[in-house]
Each structure stands twice: as C-alpha cells, then as structure tokens.
C-alpha positions, 0 to 999 in steps of 0.5 A: 502570477506564480500563485495562479500557475501553482493553483492551476497545477494543483487543479490539474493534479486534483482532476488527474487524482479524481480520475485515478481514484474513481477508476480504482474505486469502480473496479471494486464497486460490484453493484455499481452503486458508488460503494465498496466493501470496507475490506477492499479499501486497502487494496484500492489505496495500494493500487493508487501507489500508497503503502499505508501500514495497517494502523494508518489504513485503520485510521484512514478507514475510520475517516471515510466510514459512516457514523454507524459503520455499514461495512461499506464505504461510499465514494463521496466520502472516500474521494476527498480523503484519498485526494488529500492523501495523494496530494500530500504524497502520504504513505509513499513506498519505501525507497529500494536502498532503504528496503535493502538495508533493512534486509541486510540487517536481518542477514548479518552473515551477508548471505544475500538471502533469508530462509523461509523460517527466518523470514516468518520469525522476523515478520510475525514476532517483531514490530507490527506483526504480519497476519497469517494472511499477509504472511502467506501472501508475502511468502508466495511472492518472495520465497524461491521454491527451489532453495526455500529461501528469499533472495531479497535483492530480487524480491525488492526489485520485483516489489518496488513500485515504479514511480514513472 
C-alpha cells in the first residue's frame, strides 16, 4: 500500500515538474517550434532552481544535444533529462550558512566585506575561474557602488533562492 502512495506522489511530482519545465522552456522557444538555442539552457535550468557548475552544465547539454549538434535543443530530449534532475534534487543551491563561511575564509580580517579587486582576483584565479561575462554579471549584482566593495551578508541574502 505504501508503495502505491509513494508512486502516486512521484507521479504528481513528475506532472508538476513537466509543467514547470515546459513553462520555463517556452519562455526561450522564440519560434514556438519546441526548440531553444543551446546557449539558453543554463538560464532555463537555473530558472528551475538548479545551480549546476559550468562543467555540470556542459555534461547536461551533451546529454540533451542531437548526435550532430545543431546549436538547438529539442524539448522532447530536454524534458526527461531535466525531470530526472529535479526528481533527484541535483544541483541544489548551496545553503546560506555555507556560502557565508566561504566568504569569511576570503575575509580573514573579518571586515564583513571584500573589495571589488579582491573579489575579481578570487573569482578569476582560483578553482573554476569565472569568465569575463560571469564576472561582470556578478559584480553588477554584488558590488556596492558607493564603497566599491561587496558586503557579502547582504549579497548572500539577495542571492539565495527561497525554497518555499
């Protein structure tokens, strides 16, 4: 009996996910022909509350692309893969407290902010470096124009996706 209930729950979740995925996909399906530009896939995935790294995004695109890449992704191929991602709760956003700890590591003096220059240095020289475009996008959202620094508590609060 419990199996039936959990299967029903999964079916309901799948139907909900299908609706959400279709709505997100349609925003970028400018020709209304069930395809989107491959460059929009990251935006679509992130609009569904997932935060894959560039590497994970690349793997996901490889999974939904045609044998011979056309530059477009078809809805029929995107839907099952994205449904699975949402069901498995993959690429969850990092919780606020962990983000805060990460910023605090970069701020050993405990000032509560990083300068724009420090932020650029960390984001382009360490780990998986940000591209110029990603850096500009982050700076426009994060940097306080008056102090030319990033007050990370405010930034994290603004950045964290509300789960409810």
